[in-house]
C-alpha positions as CSV (number, residue, x, y, z in Angstrom):
1,X,8.8,-49.5,-72.3
2,X,6.6,-52.4,-72.3
3,X,3.5,-52.4,-71.5
4,X,4.5,-55.4,-68.8
5,X,7.0,-53.8,-67.2
6,X,5.2,-50.5,-66.9
7,X,2.0,-52.6,-65.3
8,X,4.7,-54.3,-62.5
9,X,6.1,-51.0,-62.1
10,X,2.4,-49.4,-61.2
11,X,0.6,-52.0,-59.5
12,X,0.0,-51.9,-56.1
13,X,-0.7,-55.4,-55.5
14,X,2.6,-56.6,-57.3
15,X,5.3,-54.4,-55.6
16,X,6.4,-51.6,-53.5
17,X,7.0,-49.3,-55.8
18,X,3.3,-49.5,-57.1
19,X,2.4,-48.6,-53.6
20,X,4.2,-45.8,-53.7
21,X,3.5,-44.4,-56.8
22,X,-0.1,-45.1,-56.4
23,X,0.6,-43.4,-52.2
24,X,2.3,-40.3,-54.2
25,X,-0.8,-40.1,-56.8
26,X,-3.5,-40.3,-54.4
27,X,-1.9,-37.6,-52.1
28,X,-0.9,-35.4,-54.7
29,X,-4.4,-35.3,-56.1
30,X,-6.2,-34.6,-52.5
31,X,-3.6,-32.1,-52.2
32,X,-3.6,-29.7,-55.5
33,X,-7.6,-30.2,-54.7
34,X,-7.6,-29.2,-51.5
35,X,-5.3,-26.7,-51.9
36,X,-7.2,-25.5,-55.2
37,X,-11.1,-25.7,-53.3
38,X,-9.2,-23.7,-50.4
39,X,-7.8,-21.0,-51.8
40,X,-10.6,-20.4,-54.1
41,X,-13.1,-20.4,-51.3
42,X,-10.9,-18.1,-49.3
43,X,-10.9,-15.7,-51.9
44,X,-14.7,-15.7,-53.0
45,X,-14.7,-14.8,-49.0
46,X,-12.1,-12.5,-49.2
47,X,-14.0,-10.8,-52.4
48,X,-17.0,-10.6,-50.8
49,X,-15.7,-9.2,-47.1
50,X,-13.3,-6.6,-49.0
51,X,-16.5,-5.7,-51.3
52,X,-18.4,-5.5,-48.2
53,X,-16.2,-3.7,-45.8
54,X,-15.8,-1.0,-49.0
55,X,-19.5,-0.7,-49.0
56,X,-19.8,-0.2,-45.9
57,X,-16.9,2.1,-45.0
58,X,-18.3,4.2,-48.3
59,X,-21.9,4.3,-46.9
60,X,-20.7,5.6,-43.5
61,X,-18.5,8.3,-44.8
62,X,-21.3,9.4,-47.0
63,X,-23.8,9.3,-43.8
64,X,-21.2,10.5,-41.7
65,X,-20.4,13.4,-44.7
66,X,-24.7,14.3,-44.7
67,X,-25.0,14.4,-40.8
68,X,-22.0,16.8,-41.2
69,X,-24.1,19.1,-43.5
70,X,-27.4,18.2,-41.7
71,X,-26.3,19.3,-38.0
72,X,-25.0,22.7,-40.0
73,X,-28.5,23.0,-41.3
74,X,-29.8,22.5,-37.8
75,X,-27.4,25.0,-36.2
76,X,-28.6,27.8,-39.1
77,X,-32.4,27.2,-38.0
78,X,-31.6,27.3,-34.6
79,X,-30.0,30.7,-35.1
80,X,-33.3,31.7,-37.3
81,X,-36.0,30.4,-35.1
82,X,-34.3,32.4,-31.7
83,X,-33.2,35.4,-32.7
84,X,-36.1,37.4,-31.7
85,X,-34.9,41.2,-33.0
86,X,-34.8,40.4,-36.8
87,X,-36.7,37.3,-37.3
88,X,-39.8,37.3,-34.8
89,X,-40.4,40.4,-34.7
90,X,-40.5,40.9,-38.1
91,X,-42.9,37.8,-38.7
92,X,-45.1,39.3,-35.5
93,X,-45.2,42.7,-37.2
94,X,-48.3,44.6,-38.5
95,X,-46.4,46.0,-41.2
96,X,-48.1,45.1,-44.8
97,X,-46.4,44.5,-48.2
98,X,-45.4,47.6,-50.1
99,X,-44.8,49.5,-47.3
100,X,-41.9,51.7,-46.1
101,X,-41.4,49.4,-43.0
102,X,-42.2,46.3,-45.0
103,X,-39.2,46.9,-47.2
104,X,-37.0,47.4,-44.4
105,X,-37.8,44.4,-42.6
106,X,-37.7,42.9,-46.0
107,X,-34.3,43.8,-46.7
108,X,-32.8,43.6,-42.9
109,X,-34.4,39.5,-42.6
110,X,-33.0,39.1,-46.2
111,X,-29.4,40.3,-45.3
112,X,-29.4,38.1,-42.2
113,X,-30.7,35.0,-43.9
114,X,-27.6,35.7,-46.5
115,X,-24.9,35.9,-44.2
116,X,-26.2,32.9,-42.2
117,X,-25.8,30.8,-46.1
118,X,-22.5,32.6,-47.4
119,X,-19.2,30.0,-47.9
120,X,-21.9,27.2,-47.7
121,X,-22.5,25.8,-51.9
122,X,-24.6,22.6,-50.0
123,X,-27.3,25.6,-49.4
124,X,-29.2,26.5,-52.5
125,X,-32.3,28.5,-50.5
126,X,-33.1,29.4,-46.8
127,X,-36.3,31.1,-46.6
128,X,-38.8,32.3,-43.3
129,X,-42.1,31.7,-43.7
130,X,-44.8,33.0,-41.1
131,X,-48.2,32.0,-41.0
132,X,-49.4,35.3,-41.4
133,X,-47.9,35.3,-45.1
134,X,-45.1,37.0,-45.0
135,X,-42.2,35.0,-46.8
136,X,-38.6,35.8,-46.6
137,X,-35.9,33.9,-48.5
138,X,-32.4,34.5,-49.8
139,X,-30.9,31.9,-52.7
140,X,-33.0,30.2,-55.4
141,X,-35.3,28.7,-56.4
142,X,-38.4,31.7,-56.3
143,X,-40.7,31.3,-52.9
144,X,-43.9,33.0,-52.0
145,X,-47.1,33.0,-50.1
146,X,-48.6,30.5,-52.6
147,X,-46.7,27.8,-50.3
148,X,-49.0,28.3,-47.2
149,X,-51.1,25.1,-47.4
150,X,-48.8,22.9,-49.9
151,X,-48.1,19.4,-48.7
152,X,-44.5,20.5,-47.8
153,X,-45.8,23.5,-45.3
154,X,-47.7,20.9,-44.0
155,X,-45.1,18.5,-43.3
156,X,-42.8,21.1,-42.0
157,X,-45.5,22.3,-39.2
158,X,-46.4,18.8,-38.7
159,X,-42.7,17.6,-37.9
160,X,-40.8,20.6,-37.4
161,X,-41.0,20.9,-33.2
162,X,-37.7,19.7,-33.6
163,X,-36.2,18.8,-37.1
164,X,-37.9,17.9,-39.9
165,X,-36.6,16.3,-43.6
166,X,-38.3,16.1,-46.4
167,X,-36.9,15.1,-50.3
168,X,-38.7,17.4,-52.5
169,X,-39.1,17.0,-56.6
170,X,-40.4,19.5,-59.2
171,X,-38.1,22.4,-60.4
172,X,-35.4,21.6,-59.0
173,X,-34.9,17.8,-56.2
174,X,-33.5,19.5,-52.6
175,X,-33.5,17.7,-49.1
176,X,-35.4,20.4,-47.3
177,X,-34.5,20.6,-43.5
178,X,-36.6,23.0,-41.5
179,X,-38.3,23.8,-38.1
180,X,-40.6,25.6,-36.1
181,X,-40.5,29.0,-35.4
182,X,-42.8,29.5,-31.6
183,X,-43.6,32.6,-29.6
184,X,-45.7,33.1,-26.5
185,X,-46.4,29.1,-27.3
186,X,-47.6,29.3,-30.3
187,X,-46.4,28.4,-33.9
188,X,-46.2,31.7,-36.1
189,X,-43.9,30.5,-39.2
190,X,-41.4,27.8,-40.5
191,X,-37.7,28.2,-41.4
192,X,-36.7,25.9,-44.2
193,X,-32.9,25.4,-45.8
194,X,-32.8,23.4,-48.9
195,X,-30.0,20.7,-49.7
196,X,-28.4,20.8,-53.2
197,X,-29.3,17.4,-54.4
198,X,-25.7,17.4,-56.6
199,X,-24.2,17.2,-53.0
200,X,-26.3,13.9,-52.4
201,X,-25.6,12.3,-55.4
202,X,-22.0,12.5,-55.1
203,X,-22.1,12.0,-51.9
204,X,-23.6,8.6,-52.2
205,X,-22.3,7.5,-55.6
206,X,-21.1,4.4,-54.3
207,X,-20.0,1.4,-56.8
208,X,-18.7,-1.6,-55.9
209,X,-19.0,-3.0,-59.3
210,X,-20.6,-1.5,-62.3
211,X,-24.1,-3.0,-61.9
212,X,-24.2,-2.6,-57.9
213,X,-27.4,-0.2,-56.5
214,X,-27.9,1.7,-53.7
215,X,-30.7,3.4,-52.3
216,X,-31.9,5.7,-49.4
217,X,-35.1,5.5,-47.8
218,X,-36.4,8.1,-45.2
219,X,-38.6,6.9,-42.5
220,X,-42.1,7.1,-44.3
221,X,-40.1,4.8,-47.2
222,X,-40.2,7.5,-49.3
223,X,-36.5,7.0,-51.7
224,X,-34.2,10.1,-51.0
225,X,-31.7,9.1,-53.2
226,X,-32.0,6.0,-56.1
227,X,-29.2,5.6,-58.3
228,X,-29.9,7.2,-61.9
229,X,-29.1,4.6,-63.9
230,X,-30.6,0.6,-62.9
231,X,-29.6,-2.5,-64.6
232,X,-32.8,-4.4,-66.0
233,X,-32.5,-6.3,-63.2
234,X,-33.0,-3.7,-60.9
235,X,-35.6,-5.1,-58.2
236,X,-38.9,-3.1,-58.5
237,X,-39.7,0.5,-55.4
238,X,-41.8,-2.8,-53.5
239,X,-39.1,-5.1,-53.1
240,X,-36.4,-2.4,-51.9
241,X,-39.1,-1.0,-49.4
242,X,-39.8,-4.8,-47.9
243,X,-36.0,-5.5,-47.9
244,X,-35.7,-2.5,-46.1
245,X,-38.6,-3.4,-43.1
246,X,-37.2,-7.1,-43.4
247,X,-33.7,-5.7,-42.1
248,X,-35.1,-2.7,-39.9
249,X,-31.7,-0.7,-40.5
250,X,-29.8,-2.8,-38.0
251,X,-26.6,-2.4,-40.3
252,X,-26.7,-6.2,-41.6
253,X,-24.8,-7.9,-44.2
254,X,-26.9,-10.5,-45.6
255,X,-27.0,-12.7,-48.7
256,X,-30.6,-11.9,-50.9
257,X,-32.1,-13.6,-53.5
258,X,-34.2,-11.3,-55.4
259,X,-36.2,-11.9,-58.7
260,X,-34.2,-15.1,-59.0
261,X,-30.3,-13.5,-58.7
262,X,-27.9,-13.1,-55.5
263,X,-27.7,-10.4,-54.0
264,X,-25.2,-9.0,-51.2
265,X,-27.2,-6.6,-49.3
266,X,-25.2,-4.1,-47.2
267,X,-27.6,-1.9,-45.1
268,X,-27.7,1.2,-42.5
269,X,-29.8,3.2,-40.6
270,X,-28.4,6.4,-39.9
271,X,-28.8,7.9,-36.3
272,X,-29.1,11.6,-37.0
273,X,-32.1,11.5,-39.5
274,X,-33.1,8.1,-39.4
275,X,-33.3,7.6,-43.1
276,X,-31.8,3.5,-44.3
277,X,-29.2,3.4,-46.4
278,X,-29.1,-0.2,-48.7
279,X,-26.5,-1.1,-50.7
280,X,-27.5,-4.3,-53.7
281,X,-24.2,-5.7,-55.0
282,X,-25.1,-8.4,-57.4
283,X,-23.2,-11.6,-56.3
284,X,-22.4,-13.5,-60.0
285,X,-21.1,-9.8,-61.4
286,X,-19.3,-9.5,-58.0
287,X,-16.9,-12.8,-58.5
288,X,-16.8,-12.9,-62.4
289,X,-12.9,-12.5,-61.8
290,X,-12.9,-14.9,-59.4
291,X,-14.2,-17.4,-62.0
292,X,-11.9,-17.2,-64.3
293,X,-9.3,-17.5,-61.9
294,X,-10.7,-20.6,-60.8
295,X,-10.6,-22.1,-64.2
296,X,-6.9,-20.7,-64.6
297,X,-6.3,-22.7,-61.0
298,X,-8.0,-25.7,-62.2
299,X,-5.8,-26.1,-65.6
300,X,-2.3,-25.4,-63.7
301,X,-3.6,-28.2,-61.2
302,X,-3.6,-30.6,-63.6
303,X,-0.3,-30.2,-65.0
304,X,1.1,-29.6,-61.6
305,X,-0.6,-33.6,-61.2
306,X,0.6,-34.7,-64.9
307,X,4.8,-33.5,-63.5
308,X,3.8,-34.6,-60.3
309,X,3.4,-38.6,-61.3
310,X,6.4,-38.8,-63.3
311,X,8.9,-37.9,-61.0
312,X,7.0,-40.3,-58.2
313,X,8.0,-43.0,-60.8
314,X,11.0,-42.1,-61.0
315,X,11.2,-42.0,-56.9
316,X,10.0,-44.8,-56.4
317,X,12.3,-46.9,-58.3
318,X,15.0,-45.4,-56.8
319,X,14.0,-45.9,-53.6
320,X,12.5,-49.0,-53.1
321,X,16.0,-50.4,-54.3
322,X,17.6,-50.0,-51.1
323,X,14.3,-50.5,-49.4
324,X,14.7,-54.4,-50.5
325,X,18.4,-54.2,-49.3
326,X,17.0,-52.7,-45.7
327,X,14.8,-55.6,-45.2
328,X,16.5,-58.4,-46.1
329,X,19.6,-56.9,-43.3
330,X,16.4,-56.5,-40.8
331,X,15.1,-60.3,-41.7
332,X,19.0,-61.2,-40.3
333,X,18.2,-59.3,-37.2
334,X,14.9,-60.9,-36.6
335,X,16.9,-64.6,-37.1
336,X,18.6,-63.4,-34.3
337,X,21.7,-62.4,-36.3
338,X,23.2,-59.1,-35.1
339,X,26.9,-60.0,-36.5
340,X,25.5,-60.1,-39.9
341,X,27.3,-58.3,-43.2
342,X,25.9,-54.5,-43.7
343,X,25.3,-54.0,-47.3
344,X,26.1,-49.6,-47.0
345,X,23.8,-47.1,-48.5
346,X,25.1,-44.6,-49.0
347,X,22.3,-41.9,-49.8
348,X,21.7,-39.6,-47.8
349,X,18.0,-39.0,-48.2
350,X,15.3,-40.8,-46.1
351,X,16.6,-44.8,-46.4
352,X,19.9,-43.9,-46.2
353,X,18.7,-42.2,-43.2
354,X,16.9,-45.1,-41.7
355,X,20.0,-47.6,-42.0
356,X,22.2,-45.3,-40.2
357,X,19.7,-45.5,-37.6
358,X,19.1,-49.2,-37.7
359,X,22.9,-50.1,-37.5
360,X,22.8,-47.7,-34.9
361,X,19.7,-49.4,-33.2
362,X,21.8,-53.1,-34.0
363,X,25.2,-51.6,-31.8
364,X,22.9,-50.1,-29.3
365,X,20.9,-53.4,-28.9
366,X,24.2,-55.3,-28.9
367,X,25.6,-53.0,-26.4
368,X,22.8,-53.0,-24.5
369,X,22.3,-56.7,-23.9
370,X,25.6,-56.7,-22.6
371,X,25.2,-53.9,-20.5
372,X,22.4,-55.8,-19.3
373,X,24.1,-58.9,-18.5
374,X,26.9,-56.9,-16.5
375,X,24.5,-55.1,-14.7
376,X,22.8,-57.7,-13.4
377,X,25.6,-59.3,-12.1
378,X,26.9,-56.2,-10.6
379,X,23.6,-55.1,-9.1
380,X,23.4,-58.9,-7.0
381,X,27.0,-58.4,-5.8
382,X,26.7,-55.1,-4.8
383,X,23.5,-55.7,-3.0
384,X,24.8,-58.8,-1.6
385,X,27.9,-57.3,-0.4
386,X,26.2,-54.2,1.3
387,X,23.0,-56.0,2.8
388,X,24.3,-59.2,4.0
389,X,27.3,-60.5,6.1
390,X,29.6,-62.9,4.4
391,X,30.9,-63.9,7.7
392,X,29.1,-64.8,11.0
393,X,31.3,-62.9,13.7
394,X,30.2,-65.5,16.3
395,X,33.2,-64.2,18.2
396,X,31.8,-60.7,18.9
397,X,28.6,-61.6,19.5
398,X,29.7,-63.7,22.7
399,X,32.3,-61.2,23.5
400,X,29.2,-58.3,23.4
401,X,26.6,-61.0,25.5
402,X,29.3,-61.3,28.1
403,X,30.4,-57.5,28.7
404,X,26.4,-57.3,28.9
405,X,26.4,-60.0,31.3
406,X,29.3,-58.1,33.5
407,X,27.2,-54.6,33.1
408,X,24.5,-56.6,34.7
409,X,26.3,-58.0,37.6
410,X,27.9,-55.0,38.4
411,X,24.6,-52.8,38.3
412,X,25.4,-50.1,35.1
413,X,22.3,-50.7,33.1
414,X,23.3,-47.8,30.6
415,X,26.3,-50.4,29.4
416,X,24.0,-53.0,29.5
417,X,21.6,-52.0,27.4
418,X,24.0,-50.1,24.6
419,X,25.5,-54.1,23.9
420,X,21.8,-55.2,23.6
421,X,21.0,-53.0,21.1
422,X,24.2,-53.6,19.5
423,X,24.2,-56.9,19.7
424,X,20.2,-56.5,17.9
425,X,21.4,-54.4,15.7
426,X,24.8,-56.6,14.2
427,X,23.1,-59.2,14.0
428,X,19.6,-58.0,12.5
429,X,22.2,-56.6,9.7
430,X,24.8,-59.1,9.1
431,X,22.4,-62.2,10.4
432,X,19.8,-61.6,8.4
433,X,20.7,-62.7,5.0
434,X,16.9,-61.6,3.2
435,X,16.9,-58.8,1.7
436,X,13.4,-57.5,2.3
437,X,12.3,-56.9,5.9
438,X,9.1,-55.9,7.3
439,X,8.7,-52.2,8.5
440,X,8.1,-53.5,11.8
441,X,11.4,-55.4,11.4
442,X,13.4,-51.9,10.3
443,X,11.4,-50.0,13.3
444,X,13.3,-52.4,15.3
445,X,16.6,-51.0,14.1
446,X,15.8,-48.0,13.9
447,X,15.1,-48.4,18.1
448,X,18.2,-50.3,18.8
449,X,19.7,-47.6,17.3
450,X,18.5,-45.0,18.9
451,X,19.4,-46.9,22.2
452,X,23.1,-46.9,21.7
453,X,23.4,-42.8,20.4
454,X,21.0,-41.3,23.0
455,X,24.1,-41.7,25.6
456,X,26.3,-39.0,23.1
457,X,23.7,-36.3,24.2
458,X,23.0,-34.6,27.3
459,X,19.4,-34.0,26.5
460,X,17.3,-37.3,25.8
461,X,16.3,-38.1,22.3
462,X,12.7,-37.6,21.4
463,X,11.5,-40.4,18.3
464,X,7.5,-40.2,17.7
465,X,6.1,-42.9,15.6
466,X,3.0,-42.4,13.4
467,X,1.5,-45.4,11.9
468,X,-1.5,-44.8,9.9
469,X,-2.4,-48.5,9.3
470,X,-1.1,-51.1,11.8
471,X,-1.0,-53.8,9.3
472,X,1.3,-52.0,7.1
473,X,3.9,-52.7,9.5
474,X,3.9,-56.2,7.9
475,X,5.1,-54.6,4.5
476,X,8.3,-55.1,3.4
477,X,11.1,-53.0,2.4
478,X,14.1,-52.8,1.4
479,X,16.8,-53.4,3.9
480,X,18.5,-50.7,5.8
481,X,16.4,-48.2,4.3
482,X,14.9,-46.5,7.0
483,X,17.9,-46.4,9.8
484,X,20.5,-44.7,7.6
485,X,17.6,-42.3,7.2
486,X,17.2,-41.7,11.5
487,X,20.9,-41.3,11.5
488,X,21.5,-38.8,9.5
489,X,18.3,-37.0,11.0
490,X,20.1,-36.9,14.8
491,X,23.4,-36.9,13.7
492,X,23.3,-33.6,11.6
493,X,19.8,-32.6,12.0
494,X,19.3,-32.2,15.7
495,X,22.6,-33.1,17.1
496,X,23.5,-29.6,16.7
497,X,20.3,-28.1,18.9
498,X,20.7,-27.7,22.5
499,X,17.9,-28.9,23.8
500,X,14.0,-29.2,21.9
501,X,15.0,-31.6,19.1
502,X,12.5,-34.2,18.3
503,X,12.1,-37.3,15.0
504,X,9.1,-38.1,13.8
505,X,8.4,-41.2,12.0
506,X,5.2,-41.4,9.6
507,X,3.9,-44.6,7.7
508,X,1.1,-44.6,5.7
509,X,-0.2,-45.8,2.4
510,X,-1.2,-43.4,-0.2
511,X,-2.0,-44.1,-4.4
512,X,-1.7,-47.9,-3.0
513,X,2.1,-47.3,-2.4
514,X,4.0,-47.2,0.9
515,X,5.1,-43.6,2.4
516,X,7.9,-43.1,5.1
517,X,8.7,-39.8,6.0
518,X,11.5,-38.8,8.4
519,X,10.9,-35.3,9.6
520,X,13.1,-33.5,12.2
521,X,13.1,-29.9,13.7
522,X,16.6,-29.4,13.3
523,X,19.0,-26.4,11.0
524,X,18.0,-27.7,7.5
525,X,19.3,-27.4,4.1
526,X,19.5,-24.8,1.1
527,X,18.3,-26.0,-2.1
528,X,22.0,-27.1,-2.9
529,X,22.5,-29.2,-0.1
530,X,19.3,-30.8,-1.2
531,X,20.7,-31.1,-4.5
532,X,24.1,-32.1,-3.4
533,X,22.4,-34.7,-1.2
534,X,21.3,-36.6,-3.8
535,X,23.9,-36.5,-6.3
536,X,23.0,-33.4,-7.9
537,X,25.7,-30.7,-9.0
538,X,25.1,-28.1,-5.8
539,X,28.1,-26.4,-5.0
540,X,29.8,-28.6,-1.8
541,X,30.5,-26.2,1.2
542,X,31.7,-27.2,4.8
543,X,28.1,-26.4,6.8
544,X,26.7,-29.1,4.6
545,X,23.6,-30.9,6.3
546,X,24.4,-34.4,5.5
547,X,27.0,-35.7,4.9
548,X,25.6,-37.5,2.0
549,X,26.4,-41.2,1.3
550,X,23.9,-42.3,3.6
551,X,20.6,-40.7,1.4
552,X,22.1,-41.0,-1.5
553,X,23.0,-45.0,-1.2
554,X,19.3,-45.2,-0.2
555,X,17.3,-43.6,-3.2
556,X,19.8,-45.5,-5.4
557,X,18.9,-48.9,-4.0
558,X,15.4,-47.8,-4.1
559,X,15.2,-46.9,-7.8
560,X,17.7,-49.2,-8.9
561,X,14.7,-52.0,-7.9
562,X,11.4,-50.3,-8.6
563,X,12.7,-48.0,-11.0
564,X,10.7,-44.6,-11.2
565,X,8.7,-42.8,-9.5
566,X,10.2,-44.3,-6.3
567,X,12.6,-43.0,-4.3
568,X,13.6,-39.9,-2.2
569,X,12.4,-36.7,-2.2
570,X,13.6,-33.6,0.3
571,X,11.9,-30.5,1.6
572,X,13.6,-28.1,3.9
573,X,13.5,-25.0,5.1
574,X,17.3,-23.8,6.4
575,X,16.4,-23.3,10.2
576,X,13.1,-24.7,11.2
577,X,12.8,-28.5,9.5
578,X,14.0,-31.0,6.8
579,X,11.7,-33.8,5.7
580,X,12.8,-36.9,3.7
581,X,10.2,-38.4,2.2
582,X,10.4,-42.1,0.6
583,X,8.4,-43.9,-1.9
584,X,8.4,-47.7,-2.5
585,X,6.1,-50.3,-3.5
586,X,3.5,-51.4,-1.0
587,X,4.9,-55.3,-0.9
588,X,2.9,-57.9,0.7
589,X,3.8,-61.4,1.5
590,X,6.3,-63.2,3.0
591,X,9.8,-63.1,3.3
592,X,11.5,-65.2,0.5
593,X,8.4,-65.7,-1.5
594,X,7.5,-63.5,-4.8
595,X,6.4,-59.9,-3.7
596,X,2.8,-58.7,-3.6
597,X,2.4,-55.1,-4.5
598,X,-1.1,-54.4,-2.7
């Protein structure tokens, strides 16, 4: 392959194929980098989150296990301090050592203490130490009156009003739990229970990584537990104490840099003992496996990118052939040639689909152009046929005028009124060739119609007119929009009522649109009747609210003339009312001139 051919294929400034190849390459590169970065970051966060969750759960479980043992020891101490016959009476007894009474007391109290720690392997010794020098214990190591005056005894007397915890070192490391023994409001001794330190080691042996560290500190910043072996980079005791003070035992999880090394620090404070637990996890050792996985992901990404680049060259070459064909056909359509010779593209990929969409669009365009021409012609013909009279029935006007004149001569004002109203109504409908009328003229037609039909009913027809703004009477609207609505309201709404029927016509402006509401208090309609009335799919019944033709005609004329959202909306409650809401543009200007929307 020549270098010039390859350059022509992949150069974005010379060919579409080059642009496609460049786009594919950039998208693939960005995608691979983004996915690799997101996966690596999420993996790091997941590893840290899992480590924190694991350590937190382990610390919580260790704390709960220790609390269970300490609570059990507290209960044992309570049993001892409230036992008067065996413990208190023995401590205050005047008997001295190496006497028969002393031996009896010693046997009784040591049997009592031994029974308390039976089947409790985590307790190494329980002891009762009187301030008078009497010492009784069960378990080991040996204990005598030399404990009096020691720091341990002083600590227990100072803090043992309820319970005191102290870690002791020496022959055997233990956790000592003590409590004062009081009689007559005076301290007469203490009870001390030693918890085996091996149970502390097992309980707090939490190591998410080989070089992680866990410390337990008491409220005096003494180390209750520390790992037996620590790595060379382990922080000093003072830094652990400072870290405990900084976190204040609130159960925080933070990342800290100590001596130039990053750690995840998990802290927890026990509600029972007040001890603080600190777990330090080196971040580099925790994430060592993620670093190896990151390098592997980078290697895979490079291989995938090379494969994608090779594939994009092949794909772009096949795509551009059909794109050129499609472009040639589009240029013909651009020049107005809708009957161009079609070069069929048989592929089923996106370009093939685009070809079929384009051909369909051209066919639809030809159909729409023909439809627009026919629709416009039919629209004008239908509107002229429905709204304009092509014949001037002068003989009918003359006949009606004669009837009106004779009714006046014979004193029949009702016949005169009906014939006069009919003349005005026919002259407006048949004699006025304008497509638009003012609201005032449309209301005049309504009044003429009411003057005719009111003689069909025993009760007078009450029609209220509410005009929000008198200037709206000069707004223009489609001819014969309002009269069919009022006709249906009278004939099919209040016509069935014996009395009390009325129709309200309200004219107002809303959002720069002309709104006309026709409301009657007739028998109302169901939702199916309203849907059928506007051309829906409702079920047709014999008790239909309207004949349907008048309202549907008005709605279709408005929508055809002004498009959505203009038209008619119906609101009704059966047995209560029906409201027809007409929304049309607020048109201003004289008849026959270009309409202006206010």
